[in-house]
DRENPA-3360 file (N, C-alpha, C; in nm, 2 decimals, always signed):
BEGIN
1 = XXXXXXXX = +0.10/-0.08/+0.01/+0.01/-0.01/+0.01/+0.08/+0.14/+0.00 ~ +0.03/+0.23/-0.10/+0.13/+0.33/-0.11/+0.07/+0.44/+0.02 ~ +0.18/+0.55/+0.06/+0.14/+0.66/+0.12/+0.19/+0.77/+0.10 ~ +0.12/+0.87/+0.15/+0.16/+0.97/+0.09/+0.13/+1.11/+0.20 ~ +0.22/+1.22/+0.23/+0.22/+1.32/+0.36/+0.16/+1.47/+0.28 ~ +0.06/+1.53/+0.36/+0.06/+1.64/+0.31/+0.14/+1.76/+0.31 ~ +0.16/+1.83/+0.25/+0.23/+1.96/+0.31/+0.16/+2.05/+0.37 ~ +0.19/+2.15/+0.42/+0.16/+2.27/+0.51/+0.04/+2.31/+0.41;
9 = XXXXXXXX = +0.09/+2.32/+0.29/+0.02/+2.43/+0.17/-0.08/+2.30/+0.14 ~ -0.09/+2.23/+0.14/-0.19/+2.10/+0.13/-0.18/+2.01/-0.02 ~ -0.08/+2.03/-0.07/-0.03/+1.96/-0.12/+0.03/+1.81/-0.15 ~ +0.01/+1.74/-0.20/+0.04/+1.58/-0.16/+0.07/+1.55/-0.28 ~ +0.22/+1.47/-0.27/+0.28/+1.39/-0.39/+0.22/+1.27/-0.44 ~ +0.19/+1.24/-0.54/+0.13/+1.11/-0.56/+0.25/+0.99/-0.59 ~ +0.26/+0.88/-0.52/+0.35/+0.78/-0.52/+0.36/+0.70/-0.67 ~ +0.54/+0.71/-0.72/+0.54/+0.65/-0.84/+0.45/+0.55/-0.90;
17 = XXXXXXXX = +0.46/+0.45/-0.78/+0.41/+0.34/-0.85/+0.24/+0.36/-0.88 ~ +0.17/+0.44/-0.84/+0.04/+0.49/-0.82/+0.04/+0.61/-0.94 ~ +0.12/+0.65/-0.97/+0.06/+0.75/-1.08/+0.13/+0.64/-1.20 ~ +0.23/+0.58/-1.20/+0.24/+0.46/-1.35/+0.14/+0.38/-1.36 ~ +0.04/+0.35/-1.24/-0.07/+0.25/-1.26/-0.17/+0.34/-1.31 ~ -0.23/+0.46/-1.29/-0.30/+0.55/-1.35/-0.28/+0.63/-1.48 ~ -0.13/+0.61/-1.51/-0.07/+0.63/-1.62/-0.11/+0.81/-1.62 ~ -0.08/+0.87/-1.52/-0.08/+1.03/-1.49/+0.07/+1.04/-1.55;
25 = XXXXXXXX = +0.07/+1.16/-1.57/+0.18/+1.22/-1.65/+0.20/+1.38/-1.60 ~ +0.33/+1.43/-1.60/+0.33/+1.55/-1.59/+0.19/+1.66/-1.66 ~ +0.12/+1.74/-1.58/+0.01/+1.80/-1.59/-0.12/+1.71/-1.59 ~ -0.16/+1.61/-1.57/-0.26/+1.54/-1.58/-0.32/+1.60/-1.46 ~ -0.47/+1.58/-1.50/-0.57/+1.61/-1.40/-0.61/+1.49/-1.34 ~ -0.66/+1.48/-1.20/-0.75/+1.40/-1.14/-0.83/+1.46/-1.12 ~ -0.94/+1.37/-1.02/-1.07/+1.43/-0.99/-1.09/+1.37/-0.87 ~ -1.15/+1.38/-0.80/-1.16/+1.35/-0.61/-1.31/+1.33/-0.62;
33 = XXXXXXXX = -1.34/+1.21/-0.63/-1.52/+1.17/-0.65/-1.56/+1.15/-0.49 ~ -1.67/+1.22/-0.40/-1.70/+1.13/-0.30/-1.80/+1.06/-0.26 ~ -1.77/+0.93/-0.23/-1.87/+0.84/-0.22/-1.99/+0.83/-0.15 ~ -2.09/+0.75/-0.16/-2.20/+0.79/-0.04/-2.14/+0.73/+0.11 ~ -2.06/+0.63/+0.09/-1.97/+0.61/+0.27/-1.92/+0.69/+0.29 ~ -1.87/+0.82/+0.23/-1.79/+0.97/+0.32/-1.66/+0.96/+0.25 ~ -1.61/+0.80/+0.22/-1.50/+0.82/+0.13/-1.48/+0.85/+0.00 ~ -1.34/+0.86/-0.04/-1.32/+0.96/-0.16/-1.21/+0.89/-0.26;
41 = XXXXXXXX = -1.29/+0.90/-0.39/-1.18/+0.82/-0.49/-1.12/+0.90/-0.58 ~ -0.99/+0.85/-0.61/-0.90/+0.98/-0.68/-0.94/+0.89/-0.86 ~ -0.96/+0.98/-0.92/-0.96/+0.93/-1.06/-0.89/+1.01/-1.22 ~ -0.81/+0.91/-1.25/-0.75/+0.99/-1.32/-0.82/+1.04/-1.47 ~ -0.79/+1.19/-1.49/-0.92/+1.25/-1.60/-0.78/+1.28/-1.69 ~ -0.76/+1.14/-1.80/-0.62/+1.16/-1.87/-0.67/+1.18/-1.99 ~ -0.79/+1.21/-2.02/-0.83/+1.26/-2.21/-0.95/+1.35/-2.20 ~ -0.95/+1.45/-2.27/-1.09/+1.55/-2.25/-1.22/+1.44/-2.35;
49 = XXXXXXXX = -1.33/+1.49/-2.30/-1.44/+1.42/-2.31/-1.46/+1.43/-2.47 ~ -1.42/+1.53/-2.52/-1.44/+1.52/-2.63/-1.34/+1.44/-2.74 ~ -1.25/+1.38/-2.70/-1.20/+1.24/-2.76/-1.30/+1.15/-2.80 ~ -1.39/+1.13/-2.72/-1.47/+1.04/-2.73/-1.57/+1.02/-2.81 ~ -1.59/+1.15/-2.89/-1.70/+1.19/-2.98/-1.70/+1.08/-3.07 ~ -1.80/+1.02/-3.10/-1.83/+0.90/-3.20/-1.83/+0.77/-3.14 ~ -1.79/+0.75/-3.06/-1.75/+0.63/-2.98/-1.87/+0.56/-2.97 ~ -2.02/+0.65/-2.92/-2.15/+0.59/-2.90/-2.24/+0.67/-3.00;
57 = XXXXXXXX = -2.30/+0.65/-3.08/-2.39/+0.69/-3.10/-2.55/+0.66/-3.11 ~ -2.64/+0.75/-3.09/-2.76/+0.75/-3.10/-2.83/+0.83/-3.16 ~ -2.89/+0.84/-3.27/-2.93/+0.95/-3.36/-3.07/+0.99/-3.29 ~ -3.11/+0.91/-3.16/-3.22/+0.97/-3.12/-3.19/+1.05/-3.01 ~ -3.05/+1.04/-2.96/-3.09/+1.10/-2.85/-3.01/+1.30/-2.88 ~ -3.04/+1.35/-2.75/-3.02/+1.52/-2.74/-2.87/+1.54/-2.75 ~ -2.81/+1.63/-2.84/-2.73/+1.69/-2.86/-2.68/+1.74/-2.71 ~ -2.56/+1.71/-2.69/-2.49/+1.78/-2.54/-2.37/+1.87/-2.56;
65 = XXXXXXXX = -2.35/+1.93/-2.47/-2.20/+2.03/-2.50/-2.12/+1.90/-2.46 ~ -1.97/+1.97/-2.48/-1.87/+1.93/-2.38/-1.89/+1.95/-2.22 ~ -1.94/+2.03/-2.21/-1.95/+2.08/-2.07/-2.04/+1.98/-1.99 ~ -2.19/+1.98/-2.07/-2.29/+1.88/-2.01/-2.22/+1.74/-2.02 ~ -2.11/+1.70/-2.11/-2.09/+1.55/-2.11/-2.01/+1.54/-2.01 ~ -1.94/+1.61/-1.96/-1.82/+1.60/-1.84/-1.90/+1.61/-1.75 ~ -2.03/+1.67/-1.74/-2.09/+1.65/-1.59/-2.16/+1.50/-1.60 ~ -2.20/+1.45/-1.73/-2.28/+1.34/-1.72/-2.18/+1.25/-1.69;
73 = XXXXXXXX = -2.05/+1.24/-1.70/-1.95/+1.13/-1.70/-1.92/+1.14/-1.57 ~ -1.91/+1.26/-1.47/-1.89/+1.26/-1.37/-1.98/+1.23/-1.25 ~ -2.08/+1.25/-1.29/-2.22/+1.19/-1.23/-2.23/+0.99/-1.23 ~ -2.19/+0.95/-1.35/-2.19/+0.85/-1.36/-2.06/+0.76/-1.31 ~ -1.95/+0.85/-1.29/-1.86/+0.79/-1.22/-1.93/+0.80/-1.02 ~ -1.98/+0.88/-1.02/-1.99/+0.89/-0.86/-2.15/+0.76/-0.87 ~ -2.22/+0.72/-0.92/-2.30/+0.64/-0.91/-2.23/+0.52/-0.92 ~ -2.16/+0.51/-0.98/-2.07/+0.38/-0.96/-1.96/+0.34/-0.85;
81 = XXXXXXXX = -1.92/+0.43/-0.82/-1.86/+0.44/-0.67/-1.96/+0.40/-0.57 ~ -2.09/+0.45/-0.53/-2.19/+0.45/-0.49/-2.24/+0.28/-0.46 ~ -2.21/+0.21/-0.62/-2.29/+0.12/-0.58/-2.16/-0.02/-0.59 ~ -2.03/+0.04/-0.60/-1.92/-0.05/-0.54/-1.89/-0.09/-0.65 ~ -1.90/-0.01/-0.79/-1.87/-0.12/-0.90/-1.69/-0.04/-0.94 ~ -1.67/-0.06/-0.99/-1.49/-0.03/-1.04/-1.52/+0.14/-1.13 ~ -1.43/+0.21/-1.12/-1.48/+0.35/-1.13/-1.42/+0.35/-1.30 ~ -1.38/+0.24/-1.36/-1.29/+0.27/-1.51/-1.36/+0.17/-1.58;
% end
């Protein structure tokens, strides 16, 4: 199990083994998602939602902005965490 210590400025260095497993590179963004039981899950945001364009297509679906897609993805992650399902 990897551990980290928070600095007085609130900064934490993610251990190398965790960064490698999550595929995090310098400049990568992460999300902290609060689960229903009060715990938090750290999720790598390694790509933009716009990179998923065309992956799933439903001609009947309402068009969503990239911001609305980000919100929908985040809500799905929270739901998965609440049900105990993997977030990836």
